[in-house]
C-alpha positions in Angstrom: 181.8 99.6 49.5 181.1 97.8 46.3 183.8 97.6 43.6 182.4 100.3 41.4 182.0 102.9 44.2 179.1 105.3 44.5 178.1 108.4 42.5 177.5 111.0 45.3 176.0 114.5 45.0 177.3 116.9 47.6 174.8 119.7 48.3 176.6 122.6 50.0 175.6 126.0 51.1 177.3 129.2 50.0 181.0 128.3 49.6 183.1 131.4 50.1 185.6 130.5 52.8 189.0 129.2 51.7 189.3 126.8 54.6 185.9 125.1 53.9 186.6 124.8 50.2 190.0 123.2 50.8 188.5 120.8 53.4 185.8 119.7 51.0 188.2 119.3 48.1 190.4 117.2 50.3 187.5 115.0 51.3 186.4 114.5 47.7 189.9 113.6 46.6 190.0 110.9 49.3 186.6 109.5 48.4 187.7 109.3 44.7 190.7 107.3 45.8 188.2 104.9 47.5 186.3 104.6 44.2 183.5 107.2 44.7 182.6 109.7 42.1 181.5 113.1 43.4 179.8 116.2 42.2 179.1 119.4 44.1 176.0 121.6 43.9 175.8 124.9 45.8 174.0 128.2 45.5 177.2 130.2 45.1 181.0 129.8 45.3 184.0 132.0 44.9 186.1 131.9 41.8 189.1 129.7 41.5 187.5 127.1 43.7 189.3 124.1 42.1 186.4 121.7 41.9 186.4 119.7 38.7 182.6 119.0 38.7 180.5 121.7 40.3 177.1 123.2 39.5 176.2 126.7 40.9 172.4 127.0 41.4 171.5 130.3 43.3 167.8 129.4 43.3 168.3 126.5 45.8 168.9 129.2 48.5 165.7 131.1 47.7 162.5 129.6 48.9 160.3 130.9 46.1 162.8 129.7 43.4 163.7 126.4 44.9 161.0 124.1 43.4 161.8 125.3 39.9 165.5 125.0 40.5 165.2 121.5 41.8 163.2 120.4 38.7 165.8 121.9 36.3 168.9 120.5 38.0 170.9 118.3 35.6 171.8 115.3 37.7 173.0 113.2 34.8 176.6 111.9 34.9 178.6 109.9 32.4 178.0 106.8 34.6 174.3 107.5 35.0 172.2 109.0 37.8 173.8 109.5 41.2 173.0 107.0 43.8 173.2 109.2 46.9 172.7 112.8 48.0 174.9 114.1 50.9 173.6 117.4 52.3 176.6 119.1 53.9 174.8 121.5 56.3 171.4 121.7 58.0 171.0 125.1 56.4 170.4 123.3 53.1 168.0 120.7 54.7 164.9 122.1 52.8 166.7 122.0 49.5 168.0 118.6 50.2 164.6 117.3 51.0 163.1 118.6 47.8 165.9 117.3 45.7 165.6 113.8 47.3 161.8 113.8 46.8 161.8 115.0 43.3 164.7 112.9 42.0 164.0 109.9 44.3 167.4 109.9 45.9 168.3 108.5 49.3 170.2 111.2 51.3 172.2 111.9 54.4 171.9 115.2 56.2 174.9 116.7 58.1 173.9 118.4 61.3 176.7 120.9 61.9 175.6 122.9 64.9 173.8 122.5 68.2 170.0 122.8 68.1 168.0 125.9 68.9 164.6 125.9 70.5 162.6 127.9 68.0 162.6 126.0 64.7 162.2 122.6 63.2 164.1 120.4 60.9 162.1 118.7 58.1 163.2 115.4 56.8 161.9 113.1 54.1 160.0 110.1 55.4 161.0 107.8 52.6 164.4 109.1 51.5 166.4 110.3 54.5 168.8 107.6 55.6 170.1 109.4 58.7 172.0 112.3 60.2 175.7 112.9 60.4 176.7 114.9 63.5 180.1 116.7 63.1 180.8 116.5 66.8 180.4 113.6 69.3 178.9 115.9 71.9 176.4 117.1 69.4 175.4 113.5 68.6 174.9 112.9 72.3 172.7 116.0 72.6 170.5 115.0 69.7 169.9 111.6 71.3 169.6 112.9 74.9 167.6 116.1 74.5 165.7 115.7 71.3 164.9 112.1 71.1 166.7 111.4 67.8 167.1 107.6 67.6 170.7 106.5 68.1 170.5 104.3 65.0 169.8 107.4 62.9 173.0 109.3 63.9 176.6 108.9 62.9 179.2 111.1 64.6 181.8 111.9 62.0 184.2 114.8 62.6 184.5 117.2 59.6 188.0 117.3 58.2 190.2 120.4 58.1 192.8 121.5 55.6 195.9 121.5 57.8 198.5 124.2 57.7 201.6 123.3 55.7 203.8 125.1 58.3 204.5 124.4 61.9 202.8 126.0 65.0 204.2 129.5 65.3 205.5 131.1 68.4 204.5 134.7 69.1 206.8 136.7 66.9 208.9 139.6 68.2 209.2 142.9 66.5 205.5 143.6 66.0 202.3 144.0 68.0 200.7 140.6 68.7 197.2 139.9 67.4 194.4 138.2 69.4 191.5 136.9 67.2 188.1 135.4 67.4 185.6 134.3 64.7 181.9 133.4 64.5 178.4 135.0 64.2 178.1 138.3 65.9 175.4 137.2 68.4 175.2 137.0 72.1 175.9 133.3 72.2 179.4 133.8 70.7 180.5 135.6 73.9 182.3 138.5 72.1 181.3 141.0 74.8 183.5 139.0 77.2 186.4 139.2 74.8 186.0 143.0 74.6 186.1 143.3 78.4 189.1 141.0 78.5 190.8 143.1 75.9 190.5 146.2 78.1 192.0 144.2 81.0 194.9 143.0 78.8 195.7 146.5 77.8 195.5 147.8 81.4 198.0 145.1 82.3 200.5 146.8 80.1 200.4 144.3 77.3 200.5 145.9 73.8 198.1 143.9 71.6 195.6 144.3 68.8 192.3 142.4 68.5 190.3 141.2 65.5 186.8 139.6 65.3 185.7 137.9 62.1 182.0 137.4 61.5 178.7 139.2 60.9 175.5 139.4 62.7 172.9 141.6 64.4 175.1 142.3 67.4 177.8 144.2 65.5 176.4 147.6 66.4 176.3 146.9 70.1 179.8 145.3 70.1 181.1 148.5 68.4 179.4 150.7 71.0 180.8 148.5 73.8 184.3 148.9 72.3 183.9 152.6 72.3 182.7 152.6 75.9 185.7 150.5 76.9 188.0 152.8 74.9 189.5 149.9 72.8 188.0 150.8 69.4 191.4 151.8 68.0 192.7 148.4 69.0 189.8 146.4 67.6 189.1 145.4 63.9 185.9 143.9 62.7 186.2 141.7 59.6 183.1 140.7 57.7 184.0 137.0 57.8 187.1 134.8 57.9 189.0 136.2 55.0 189.3 134.0 51.9 193.1 134.5 51.6 196.0 133.4 53.8 195.9 136.4 56.1 193.6 135.6 59.0 195.2 132.6 60.7 198.6 133.7 59.7 198.4 137.0 61.5 197.0 135.6 64.7 199.2 135.0 67.7 196.3 133.8 70.0 192.8 132.6 69.1 189.9 132.8 71.5 186.6 130.8 71.3 184.4 132.7 73.8 181.1 130.9 73.2 178.6 130.8 76.0 176.2 128.4 74.2 177.0 124.9 73.0 178.8 124.8 69.7 180.9 122.5 67.5 183.5 125.3 67.3 184.5 125.0 63.7 186.6 128.2 63.8 188.5 126.8 66.8 189.3 123.7 64.9 190.6 125.7 62.0 192.7 127.9 64.2 194.2 124.9 66.0 194.9 123.1 62.7 196.9 126.2 61.7 198.9 126.0 64.9 197.5 129.0 66.6 197.6 128.7 70.4 194.0 128.7 71.5 191.8 129.6 74.5 188.3 128.2 74.7 185.4 128.3 77.1 184.1 125.2 78.9 180.9 124.6 77.0 179.4 121.5 75.4 180.9 120.8 72.0 184.2 122.5 72.7 185.3 119.9 75.3 186.1 117.4 72.6 188.5 119.8 70.9 190.7 121.1 73.7 192.4 119.4 76.7 193.1 122.1 79.2 196.8 122.7 79.6 197.7 120.2 77.0 196.3 121.3 73.6 195.0 124.7 74.6 193.6 126.6 77.6 190.0 126.3 78.9 188.2 128.9 81.0 184.7 129.3 82.4 182.4 131.0 79.9 181.7 134.6 80.5 184.7 135.0 82.8 186.6 138.1 81.4 189.2 138.0 84.1 190.1 134.4 83.4 190.2 135.1 79.6 192.5 138.2 80.2 194.9 136.2 82.4 195.1 133.4 79.7 195.7 135.9 76.9 198.5 137.6 78.9 200.0 134.2 79.7 200.2 133.2 76.1 201.4 136.6 74.9 204.2 136.7 77.5 205.3 133.1 77.7 206.2 132.3 74.1 207.5 128.8 74.7 204.3 127.9 76.5 202.3 129.3 73.5 204.4 127.4 71.0 204.0 124.0 72.8 200.2 124.5 73.1 200.0 125.4 69.4 202.0 122.4 68.3 200.0 120.0 70.5 196.7 121.4 69.5 197.7 121.2 65.8 198.7 117.6 66.2 195.5 116.7 68.0 193.2 118.4 65.5 194.9 117.1 62.4 194.7 113.6 63.8 191.0 113.6 64.6 189.9 115.8 61.7 192.0 114.3 58.9 190.4 113.9 55.5 191.4 110.2 55.4 189.6 109.5 58.6 186.4 111.3 57.4 186.5 109.7 54.0 187.0 106.2 55.5 184.0 106.6 57.8 181.8 108.0 55.0 182.8 105.1 52.8 181.4 102.7 55.4 178.2 104.7 55.7 177.7 104.9 51.9 178.3 101.2 51.6 175.7 100.3 54.2 173.1 102.6 52.5 173.7 101.0 49.1 173.6 97.5 50.6 170.3 98.1 52.3 168.7 99.3 49.0 168.3 102.6 47.3 164.5 102.7 46.9 162.0 104.5 49.1 161.9 103.2 52.6 160.2 104.4 55.8 163.1 105.5 57.9 161.0 106.0 61.1 162.5 109.4 61.4 159.1 111.0 60.5 157.9 109.8 63.9 160.0 112.5 65.7 160.9 116.1 65.4 163.7 118.2 66.9 163.4 121.9 67.4 166.4 123.1 65.4 167.6 126.3 63.8 170.2 125.5 61.2 171.8 129.0 60.7 174.0 129.6 63.7 173.5 127.1 66.6 173.1 129.8 69.2 169.9 130.7 71.1 169.5 134.4 70.2 172.0 135.3 72.9 170.4 133.3 75.7 172.8 131.1 77.5 172.0 127.4 76.9 173.4 125.2 79.7 171.1 122.2 79.3 168.2 122.0 76.9 165.8 119.9 78.9 163.2 119.9 76.2 160.5 117.3 75.7 160.9 115.4 72.5 158.1 115.9 70.0 157.3 114.1 66.8 159.7 114.7 63.9 158.1 116.3 60.9 158.1 114.5 57.6 157.5 116.2 54.3 154.2 117.9 53.6 151.8 115.6 51.8 
């Protein structure tokens, strides 16, 4: 990177999770140490966020308000206009495109979940400088199944804010808690968790269960819990709580996905030292080595999930070792220093190549992509096998 660094605008979605805010703050602090000056723009954020330079702009998340909001943004900084826009999630792709086009800014777009089949991702023909995939398997899928040019993708793992404590053994004297988190949709596999919960209780293990998330399947999951007679043992939380309580109260974490996913909640659980069980689906294989940093089971297999939960709840030493190994692995691969160093290289290459408009070639291709959740409306996605079609550029 050049000696004066780079003024970067980070465009985020709704920032309300403590873990995501701490992770972004850690990244920005490392980038500042490398000479970059950063600002954050987002539609909304919780109070006491701790960012020194942040603009809250609700209109960016509302399609009918977005054009006016983009025009009225104040992108001036003491050192002048920013040189680069970094869009942190595909859910903000449309807003990022409009900001880049209006303010004539080169930008990077972070692709943070696996593609869906029923939507498209629009990119700027002249200003998009590439995609950042937060998972190496996701980068491979974008190249393999959707025809994204390899030169346009960088695989950079998103950092996590690590726990200050050690991995925790299952604590005696209270009922252990088994947790899961994610969108309440079929692809998250929570129905399998409920069936496994029934089997765990039938095995004579006293345990409580909690699912953090929201989505259209909540009603059906609640009815299933009633049919399985586990409703009194199950708590639904709207989302991962903003305080310290969620990871701290868990004794075991379960990532039960049946569709490919980057498994962000799994990474956060492991970073907090929670012994974790995951399904063997694309995206999660990069996070867990079976028997070393966690346990891996076939997706949809409630019997295997129940056996693994019972194993970790009854063998406390085994759970402790898996939690510690998982924590070490995640904090090594997803460290803020590592992410900042790789982004520093990417920013430098973009600046060196020139900041003016340039046909990226990305507008020759399109990928079917739904930015919101990365799951296929509950349909299991084993392999996409979709024909690549041209990528949309901005409307002329």
